[in-house]
C-alpha positions in Angstrom: 113.8 83.2 139.1 115.0 86.5 140.5 117.8 88.5 138.9 119.6 90.7 141.4 121.3 90.1 144.7 121.1 86.7 146.3 120.6 87.3 150.0 119.5 84.5 152.2 119.9 86.0 155.7 116.9 87.7 157.2 118.9 90.6 158.7 122.6 91.5 158.1 125.0 93.7 159.9 128.1 95.6 158.7 130.2 92.6 159.7 128.5 90.6 157.0 129.6 93.0 154.3 133.2 92.0 153.5 135.4 94.0 151.2 136.3 90.9 149.2 136.5 90.0 145.5 136.0 86.3 146.3 132.6 85.2 145.0 132.8 81.9 146.9 132.9 83.8 150.2 130.0 86.1 149.1 127.9 83.1 147.9 128.5 81.2 151.1 127.5 84.3 153.2 124.4 84.7 151.1 125.2 88.3 149.9 126.3 87.7 146.3 125.1 90.3 143.8 124.2 88.0 140.9 126.1 88.7 137.6 125.9 85.1 136.3 123.6 86.1 133.5 126.6 87.8 131.9 128.8 84.9 132.7 126.3 82.6 130.9 126.3 84.9 127.9 130.1 84.8 127.6 130.4 81.0 128.1 127.5 80.0 125.8 127.9 82.5 122.9 130.7 81.7 120.5 131.3 85.3 119.6 132.5 85.9 123.2 135.0 83.0 123.2 137.8 85.6 123.4 136.6 88.6 125.4 138.0 91.9 126.5 136.5 94.1 129.2 137.5 97.5 130.7 136.0 98.9 133.9 137.2 101.2 136.7 139.2 99.8 139.5 137.3 98.3 142.5 134.3 97.8 140.3 133.9 94.0 140.5 136.0 92.8 137.6 138.0 90.4 139.8 134.8 89.1 141.3 133.3 88.5 137.9 136.5 86.7 136.7 136.5 84.5 139.8 132.8 83.8 139.2 133.7 82.6 135.7 136.5 80.5 137.2 134.1 78.7 139.6 131.6 78.1 136.9 134.3 76.7 134.5 135.5 74.3 137.2 132.4 72.3 136.5 129.4 70.6 138.3 131.2 70.4 141.6 130.5 74.1 142.1 126.9 74.2 140.8 125.4 73.8 144.2 127.3 76.9 145.4 125.3 79.0 142.8 121.8 77.9 144.1 119.4 80.8 143.7 121.4 82.6 140.9 120.5 83.0 137.3 122.9 80.4 135.9 121.9 77.7 138.4 118.4 77.3 136.8 119.5 78.1 133.3 120.2 75.5 130.6 123.9 75.3 131.1 125.8 72.1 131.0 128.5 73.0 133.6 131.3 71.6 131.5 134.6 71.2 133.3 137.5 73.2 131.8 141.2 73.5 132.8 141.2 77.1 134.2 144.3 79.2 134.2 144.0 82.4 136.2 146.6 85.2 136.0 146.6 88.5 137.9 149.1 90.7 136.1 149.1 93.1 139.0 151.4 90.6 140.7 154.0 91.1 137.9 156.0 94.0 139.2 159.5 95.5 139.1 160.2 94.6 135.5 163.2 96.4 134.0 162.9 95.4 130.4 161.2 93.0 128.0 163.3 90.0 129.1 162.6 90.5 132.8 158.9 90.8 132.0 159.0 87.5 130.0 160.8 85.8 132.9 158.3 87.1 135.4 155.4 86.0 133.2 156.9 82.5 132.8 157.1 82.2 136.6 153.5 83.4 136.9 152.4 80.8 134.3 154.2 77.9 136.1 152.9 78.9 139.5 149.3 78.8 138.2 149.5 75.2 137.2 151.1 72.0 138.5 154.7 71.8 137.7 154.3 68.1 136.7 152.2 69.2 133.7 155.2 70.9 132.0 157.9 68.5 130.9 159.8 70.7 128.5 161.0 74.2 129.1 163.4 75.3 126.4 162.0 76.8 123.2 163.3 79.3 120.7 161.2 82.2 121.7 158.9 83.5 124.4 155.7 83.0 122.4 156.7 79.5 121.4 157.4 78.7 125.0 154.0 79.8 126.2 152.3 78.1 123.2 153.9 74.8 123.9 153.2 75.0 127.6 149.5 75.3 126.8 149.7 72.3 124.5 151.4 70.2 127.2 148.8 71.3 129.8 145.9 70.3 127.5 147.5 66.9 126.7 148.3 66.0 130.4 144.9 67.2 131.8 142.7 66.1 128.9 140.5 69.2 129.2 140.0 72.3 127.1 141.7 75.4 128.5 140.0 78.6 129.7 142.4 81.5 130.5 141.3 84.4 132.7 143.6 87.5 132.8 143.0 90.1 135.5 144.6 93.6 135.5 146.3 92.9 132.2 147.3 96.6 132.0 149.0 96.9 135.4 152.6 96.2 134.2 152.1 98.6 131.3 150.7 101.4 133.5 153.5 100.9 136.1 156.2 101.1 133.3 154.6 104.2 131.7 154.6 106.0 135.1 158.4 105.5 135.2 159.7 108.7 133.7 163.3 107.5 133.9 162.7 104.8 131.4 160.5 106.2 128.7 160.7 103.1 126.4 159.8 100.5 129.1 156.1 100.9 128.5 156.4 100.0 124.8 158.6 97.0 125.7 156.1 95.6 128.2 153.3 96.3 125.8 155.0 94.1 123.2 155.5 91.3 125.8 151.8 91.3 126.6 150.9 91.4 122.9 152.8 88.1 122.5 150.7 86.6 125.3 147.5 87.8 123.5 148.6 86.3 120.2 149.2 83.0 121.9 145.7 83.0 123.4 144.3 83.5 119.9 146.2 80.5 118.5 143.8 77.6 118.2 146.7 75.1 118.2 147.5 76.2 121.8 144.3 74.7 123.0 142.8 77.8 124.6 139.1 77.7 123.8 138.0 80.6 125.9 139.8 83.7 127.3 138.7 86.8 129.1 141.0 89.8 129.7 140.1 92.6 132.0 141.8 95.9 133.1 141.3 99.5 133.9 143.0 101.1 130.8 142.4 100.3 127.2 145.8 100.0 125.6 144.6 99.0 122.2 148.0 98.4 120.6 148.4 95.1 122.4 145.7 93.6 120.2 146.5 92.6 116.6 144.7 93.7 113.5 141.0 94.2 113.6 139.7 91.0 112.2 141.8 89.0 114.7 141.3 90.9 117.9 139.4 90.0 121.1 135.8 90.9 121.2 135.6 94.1 123.2 132.4 94.1 125.3 133.3 97.2 127.3 130.7 99.4 125.5 128.2 96.7 124.5 124.7 97.3 125.9 124.3 93.6 126.9 127.2 94.1 129.3 126.5 97.6 130.5 125.8 96.2 134.0 128.4 93.5 134.2 130.2 95.6 136.9 128.7 97.9 139.5 125.2 97.7 141.1 122.0 98.4 139.3 119.1 100.1 141.1 117.3 96.8 141.2 120.3 94.9 142.6 120.9 97.6 145.2 117.3 97.5 146.3 117.4 93.7 146.7 120.8 94.0 148.4 119.7 96.7 150.9 116.3 95.4 151.8 117.5 92.8 154.4 120.0 95.2 156.0 117.2 97.1 157.8 114.2 95.9 159.7 110.7 96.7 158.6 110.4 99.2 161.4 113.3 101.3 160.0 111.4 102.5 156.9 112.6 106.1 157.3 116.2 105.1 157.9 115.9 102.8 154.8 114.7 105.6 152.6 117.3 108.0 153.9 120.1 105.5 153.3 118.9 104.8 149.7 118.7 108.6 149.0 122.2 109.1 150.2 123.6 106.2 148.2 121.7 107.4 145.1 122.9 111.0 145.3 126.5 110.2 146.0 127.4 107.0 144.2 124.9 106.5 141.3 125.6 107.6 137.7 128.1 105.4 135.8 127.1 104.6 132.3 129.0 102.2 130.2 127.2 102.0 126.9 126.0 104.4 124.2 123.0 102.2 123.3 121.9 101.5 126.9 120.6 104.2 129.3 121.3 101.8 132.2 123.4 103.4 135.0 125.1 101.7 137.9 126.3 102.5 141.4 130.0 102.4 142.5 130.0 99.1 144.3 133.1 99.7 146.5 131.8 103.0 147.8 128.3 101.5 148.5 129.8 98.7 150.5 132.1 101.0 152.4 129.2 103.3 153.2 127.2 100.4 154.6 130.1 99.1 156.6 130.4 102.5 158.2 126.8 102.8 159.3 125.7 104.8 156.4 128.4 107.5 156.6 128.9 109.1 153.2 132.5 109.7 152.1 134.6 109.6 149.0 135.7 106.0 149.7 136.5 105.0 146.1 138.5 108.1 145.3 140.5 108.0 148.5 141.4 104.3 147.9 144.0 105.4 145.3 144.5 106.5 141.8 146.5 104.8 139.1 150.0 106.1 138.9 150.0 106.3 135.1 146.8 108.4 135.1 148.4 110.8 137.7 151.5 111.1 135.5 149.3 111.9 132.4 147.3 114.5 134.4 150.4 116.3 135.5 151.7 116.6 132.0 148.4 117.0 130.0 147.3 120.5 130.5 150.3 121.9 128.5 149.5 119.8 125.5 147.8 121.5 122.5 145.3 118.6 121.8 142.9 116.4 123.6 141.5 118.9 126.1 140.3 117.2 129.2 138.2 120.0 130.5 134.5 118.8 130.3 133.1 122.2 131.0 134.0 124.0 127.8 131.1 123.0 125.6 133.3 120.8 123.4 132.6 117.3 122.1 135.3 114.8 122.8 136.1 111.9 120.6 137.5 108.6 121.8 140.6 107.2 120.1 139.7 104.6 117.4 143.2 103.8 116.1 144.7 100.5 117.1 148.2 101.7 116.3 148.3 104.3 119.0 151.2 103.9 121.4 150.3 103.2 125.0 151.8 106.5 126.3 149.7 108.4 123.7 146.3 107.0 124.7 143.8 109.7 124.8 143.5 111.2 128.3 139.7 111.4 127.9 139.6 107.7 127.3 141.7 107.1 130.4 139.4 109.3 132.5 136.3 107.6 131.1 137.5 104.0 131.6 139.1 104.9 134.9 135.8 106.0 136.3 136.3 109.8 136.4 134.0 110.6 133.5 130.9 109.0 132.2 128.6 109.5 129.1 125.8 112.0 128.8 122.8 111.2 126.7 122.5 113.5 123.7 122.0 113.7 119.9 125.8 114.2 119.6 126.3 110.8 121.4 124.0 109.0 119.0 126.0 110.5 116.1 129.2 109.1 117.4 130.5 112.1 119.4 131.1 111.4 123.1 130.2 114.1 125.6 131.4 113.5 129.1 130.2 114.5 132.6 131.2 113.6 136.1 129.7 110.2 136.9 128.8 110.8 140.5 128.8 113.4 143.2 131.6 111.4 144.9 134.0 112.1 142.0 133.0 115.8 141.7 133.2 116.3 145.5 136.5 114.5 145.7 138.1 116.6 143.0 136.8 119.7 144.7 138.6 118.8 147.9 141.7 116.8 146.7 142.8 118.5 143.5 145.0 121.7 143.6 142.9 124.8 142.6 144.9 125.4 139.4 144.2 121.8 138.3 140.6 121.5 139.6 139.3 124.3 137.4 140.7 122.6 134.3 138.3 119.7 134.9 135.2 121.8 135.6 134.9 125.5 136.0 133.1 126.5 139.2 133.3 123.0 140.6 132.8 124.3 144.2 129.5 125.9 143.0 128.3 122.8 141.3 128.7 120.9 144.5 126.6 123.5 146.3 123.9 123.2 143.5 123.8 119.4 143.9 123.5 119.6 147.7 120.7 122.1 147.5 118.6 120.0 145.2 119.2 116.6 146.7 118.4 117.7 150.3 115.2 119.4 149.3 112.2 118.9 151.7 109.2 120.9 152.9 111.1 121.9 156.0 114.1 123.5 154.1 112.6 124.3 150.7 112.9 128.1 151.0 116.5 127.9 152.0 117.5 125.2 149.5 115.9 126.8 146.5 117.6 130.1 147.3 120.9 128.3 147.7 120.5 126.6 144.3 119.5 129.8 142.4 122.4 131.7 144.0 124.9 129.0 143.1 123.5 128.7 139.6 123.6 132.4 139.0 127.3 132.5 140.2 128.2 129.7 137.8 126.5 131.3 134.8 128.0 134.8 135.1 131.0 134.3 132.9 129.2 132.8 129.9 127.4 134.6 127.0 123.6 134.7 127.0 123.1 132.2 124.2 125.1 129.6 126.2 122.9 130.0 129.3 120.6 127.1 128.5 123.4 124.8 127.7 125.3 125.8 130.8 122.2 125.2 132.9 121.7 121.7 131.7 125.4 120.9 131.9 125.6 122.2 135.4 122.8 119.8 136.5 124.4 116.8 134.7 127.9 117.5 136.1 126.5 117.0 139.6 125.3 113.5 138.7 121.6 114.3 138.3 119.5 112.8 135.6 118.3 115.4 133.0 115.3 113.4 131.6 113.9 116.2 129.4 116.0 118.9 127.7 114.1 121.3 125.4 114.4 124.9 124.3 112.9 126.6 127.3 112.2 123.8 129.8 114.0 120.8 131.3 113.2 118.1 133.8 115.7 116.8 136.3 115.1 113.8 138.6 116.8 113.3 142.0 116.1 110.2 144.1 112.6 111.2 145.0 111.8 114.6 143.4 111.0 115.8 139.9 112.5 119.2 139.3 111.1 121.3 136.4 113.2 124.3 135.4 111.7 126.8 133.1 113.8 129.7 131.9 112.3 132.9 130.5 114.2 135.5 128.4 113.8 139.2 129.0 110.2 139.2 130.1 108.4 140.9 133.0 108.3 139.3 136.4 104.7 140.5 136.6 103.7 137.6 134.4 105.2 135.1 136.9 101.9 134.0 138.5 100.3 133.1 135.1 103.5 131.4 134.0 103.6 129.3 137.2 100.0 128.4 137.0 100.3 127.2 133.4 103.4 125.0 134.2 101.9 123.7 137.4 98.8 122.5 135.7 100.9 120.4 133.3 102.3 118.4 136.2 99.2 118.4 138.4 98.9 114.6 138.2 102.5 113.7 138.9 102.6 111.3 141.8 105.9 112.3 143.3 107.5 115.2 145.0 107.9 118.1 142.6 109.6 121.4 142.4 108.7 123.9 139.6 111.2 126.7 139.2 110.8 129.6 136.8 114.0 131.6 136.1 113.8 135.1 134.6 117.0 136.0 132.8 118.1 139.6 132.4 118.3 141.5 129.1 120.9 140.4 126.6 123.6 142.8 127.9 123.6 140.8 131.2 124.2 137.1 131.9 122.5 136.9 135.3 119.3 135.5 136.7 117.1 138.6 137.4 114.1 137.0 139.2 112.7 133.6 140.0 109.5 132.1 141.3 108.9 128.5 142.5 106.4 126.0 144.0 107.1 122.8 145.8 104.7 119.9 146.5 105.3 116.7 148.4 103.9 113.4 147.0 102.0 113.1 150.3 99.7 115.9 149.5 98.1 117.5 146.4 98.4 121.0 147.7 101.4 123.3 147.5 103.5 123.0 150.6 105.9 125.8 149.9 106.3 128.5 147.3 108.3 131.7 146.9 110.2 134.0 144.6 112.4 137.0 144.6 112.0 140.1 142.4 114.7 142.3 140.9 117.5 140.4 142.7 120.1 142.0 140.6 118.4 145.2 139.6 121.5 147.3 140.0 124.0 144.8 138.6 125.4 144.9 135.1 
């Protein structure tokens, strides 16, 4: 039983890669990326009978909810899932009455009453009108509750409710600066719906709510709330493509004769779209699925597809007004540790901007001791996000996210395009860019800045110690050693010692030794490096530069 992408066609073209969230179409085309192991966990485990999930837009939430819908419709859809995890698992394929709501379709609400009316129309349109015999009740919550009871009685099946984009009406209202209280009103209306879904008497046995923002005030007191799986390690890969899934997904796209093209494509996808992490306990990262599919549909052309597809209006509104606020700094380049909100009483318009950026897909988590102690340090998730902010944000705003963002992009490009043909040029480009980005920081921050710079570009820092760090790109291990106030004359011995430690590494490897200037300066004085391809045990390229900044202070 294979977990990954279910692909049945021997060779696919870009025409076979639809930008759709309909799992039935993907299953029928044989290009479904299998997430049914997560669906099985939610449907079989009682603790997930009422579930809440937050992920960035265009990340597969709707596809996952529609997958749950097909499964909950019973055995008539089992054949459709042949080859997936759940098809061969011990699952009874019980038939439920499925109610599916997309709150993004509830628009143009002026107040709480118009929201309630719009929701009631959405409810009635999602079921047969013959199932509802009585309409008039004393309150909005009683109306919804009694409609569920009638639906269960008339259909004779337990009810599963799937809510997509629950936060869309709230975000739209909060972006309306002319009506500052509208967001709270809509939030109260959605809270009434959530309370109804929690009521056992209403007949709803399972419910899953998804969205982009985490407006916690819609959920009641802690012991009664939905089970939030957004940060749980078991669901770290419920949305987005894992490396294994992408490898399985890509393999049939290229013939066996296109091995170089295949590797180049995988390298481009890794460097531009991989890096999202959705759990503190899990180190698993995922690709941005929308950008990956767009890149494949466009013959492997790398672009900022996800970023260009739009940004939430509420987030834009918060960004415009945030930098004058005295608290909650959003800049992730100032050596600060950011804390996520943990108060359920916070008003929707006061939701921490760092939380919005993280759940919105513009930040991700960095592994660190601080993270394991409960403090969240954020970095850019992918090169697409960093590159898009470099090109699409105004200069005065851009630097408030990351200082020297333009330089960081240059550093990333230099390391990720490293090869024996351009090693000399790329190492020099990287060191020059790194030196430029470090100039404004004190000497004792240099090591932290060096590691942060590499992480901000979406690269994996797999070892981070006092004087040495290891960074992994798609196909190269990069070892960076930094030496304080020592003579460049010792560089040959230094390099030989480090090189011997990695002599048996079966991969491309770059060892770079940086010599920092005396304490009164903050610049890289000298550097020496060696590069080896995994196709040969000998050094293919090496170099260095002495007294680069001899006359600079």
